[in-house]
C-alpha positions in Angstrom: 10.7 -17.6 -3.1 11.5 -16.9 0.6 9.5 -16.7 3.4 7.8 -13.0 4.2 8.6 -12.2 7.6 7.0 -8.4 7.8 4.0 -7.1 6.7 2.2 -3.3 5.8 -0.8 -2.3 7.0 -2.8 -1.0 4.5 -6.4 -0.1 3.7 -8.6 -3.3 3.4 -10.2 -1.1 0.2 -6.5 -0.2 -1.1 -5.1 -3.8 -0.5 -7.8 -5.6 -2.8 -7.7 -2.6 -5.6 -3.3 -3.6 -5.2 -4.5 -7.1 -5.7 -6.7 -7.3 -8.4 -4.2 -4.8 -10.3 -6.9 -1.9 -10.4 -3.6 -0.3 -8.5 0.7 -0.8 -8.5 1.1 2.3 -6.6 0.9 3.2 -2.4 1.2 6.4 -1.2 2.2 7.5 2.1 2.8 10.3 5.1 3.4 8.1 7.8 1.7 7.1 10.8 1.6 8.1 15.1 3.4 5.3 15.9 6.3 5.4 12.8 9.7 4.9 13.7 11.9 8.7 13.7 9.0 10.3 15.1 6.1 9.6 12.4 7.5 9.6 9.0 6.9 7.1 6.6 10.1 5.4 4.9 10.1 2.4 2.5 11.9 -0.1 5.1 11.3 -2.9 3.6 11.8 -4.4 -0.4 9.4 -7.6 0.7 6.4 -7.2 2.8 2.8 -9.2 2.8 0.1 -6.9 2.6 -2.3 -6.3 5.7 -5.8 -4.9 5.4 -6.5 -3.3 8.3 -10.1 -1.4 8.6 -8.0 1.4 11.0 -9.1 5.1 10.0 -10.7 3.5 6.3 -13.3 5.3 5.2 -15.5 5.7 2.0 -15.3 9.2 1.4 -11.7 9.1 1.5 -11.2 7.0 -1.1 -11.4 7.2 -4.9 -14.8 6.1 -6.3 -13.6 3.1 -7.8 -12.5 1.9 -4.4 -15.4 2.8 -2.0 -18.1 -0.5 -3.2 -14.5 -2.1 -1.1 -15.7 -1.5 2.2 -18.1 -3.8 3.6 -16.7 -6.8 1.2 -13.5 -6.1 2.9 -14.8 -5.2 6.6 -16.3 -9.1 7.4 -13.2 -11.0 7.7 -11.4 -8.7 9.6 -13.5 -8.4 12.4 -13.0 -12.3 12.9 -9.9 -12.1 15.0 -8.5 -13.0 12.1 -6.6 -11.2 9.1 -6.4 -12.6 5.2 -3.7 -12.5 3.8 -4.0 -13.0 -0.4 -1.2 -11.0 -1.9 2.3 -9.2 -0.6 4.4 -7.2 -2.7 8.3 -5.8 -3.9 9.7 -2.0 -4.1 10.0 -1.7 -7.8 10.6 2.2 -7.5 10.2 5.1 -4.7 9.8 8.5 -5.0 9.8 11.4 -2.1 7.2 12.8 -3.9 6.8 17.5 -2.4 5.0 18.6 -5.5 0.8 18.0 -5.0 0.0 18.3 -8.6 2.5 15.8 -9.3 0.6 13.9 -6.6 -3.4 14.5 -7.8 -1.6 13.8 -11.3 -1.5 10.2 -10.6 -5.9 9.9 -9.7 -6.0 6.7 -12.4 -3.4 5.3 -10.0 -4.5 6.8 -6.4 -6.8 4.7 -4.3 -7.8 8.3 -2.8 -9.8 11.4 -3.4 -8.1 14.5 -4.3 -9.0 15.8 -0.8 -7.9 13.0 0.5 -4.3 13.2 -1.5 -4.0 17.2 -0.3 -4.6 16.0 3.4 -1.7 13.6 3.2 0.3 15.4 1.5 0.4 18.4 3.8 -0.3 16.0 7.7 2.6 17.0 10.0 5.3 19.3 9.4 6.9 19.0 6.2 4.5 18.8 2.0 5.3 15.2 1.2 4.3 11.7 0.4 6.0 9.0 -0.5 5.2 6.8 -3.2 6.0 3.1 -3.4 5.6 1.1 -7.2 4.5 -2.6 -6.2 4.8 -5.5 -8.3 2.3 -8.0 -6.1 1.8 -11.3 -5.8 -1.2 -13.1 -5.0 -0.3 -16.1 -3.1 -1.8 -20.2 -4.3 -4.3 -20.2 -1.3 -5.1 -17.1 0.9 -3.3 -17.5 4.7 -5.5 -16.4 7.7 -3.2 -15.0 10.6 -4.7 -14.5 13.8 -5.4 -10.7 14.4 -2.0 -10.1 17.4 -2.4 -7.4 19.4 1.6 -5.6 18.4 -0.1 -5.5 14.5 -2.4 -2.8 16.9 -2.4 0.9 16.2 -1.3 3.7 13.0 1.5 2.2 12.0 2.7 0.7 8.7 5.6 -1.5 8.8 4.3 -4.8 10.9 7.1 -7.2 12.2 5.0 -10.8 11.6 4.4 -13.1 14.4 5.2 -16.0 11.8 7.0 -16.7 8.9 4.6 -16.1 5.3 5.6 -18.9 2.9 5.8 -17.2 -0.8 6.2 -20.8 -2.5 3.8 -21.0 -5.5 2.9 -17.0 -5.9 1.6 -15.7 -8.9 2.4 -11.8 -9.9 -1.4 -10.3 -10.3 -0.5 -8.3 -13.5 1.6 -9.9 -16.8 5.1 -8.5 -16.9 4.5 -6.7 -20.1 1.3 -4.3 -18.4 3.0 -4.2 -15.3 6.4 -3.3 -17.2 4.3 -0.6 -20.1 2.6 1.0 -17.4 5.3 1.8 -14.3 7.4 3.4 -17.0 4.5 5.9 -18.2 4.1 6.2 -13.9 7.7 6.8 -13.6 8.3 8.9 -16.0 5.9 11.0 -15.5 7.2 11.4 -11.4 11.0 11.6 -13.0 10.0 14.4 -15.3 9.1 16.4 -11.7 12.3 16.7 -11.0 11.7 14.4 -7.7 14.3 13.8 -4.7 14.3 10.0 -4.2 14.3 8.4 -1.0 
């Protein structure tokens, strides 16, 4: 497998849920530093999961992830970012229906109120939903927390390529495919427009 040159910056608790298979979806609207005026775009097919504490708050997380806040905070304050996982994008949806978004509750890292806030943030109500196949690196890697990574942005160009040789998927193939099929049926049935 090729080395990764880009990372997706995501709340540390969400990265933890993706990394142990509790989650397989990322729901994004965009940050103030996104290209194109703040709207998120699924620009990369493969990326490292870069955990961040920026804006992370227990009251915005689903109850199953709230305990991750303390567990994920210490390594991120040491001047380094611990990367243990990376992902490939398997499917994407440009979801413009809040009812459908909120029906993903079991697969969402956020509270219903946080989902509604993100959905309605800025101009057009929508969220990008990305189904990810997540892989575990053979050994977690510590990278320096570069000032270029700072700010409310999704995609981060890594200062050095991140090797992925020896990585394994966090979910068995059959289980992953069955779960993806259930999610895709729900999202496709809503007649959502692909990005």
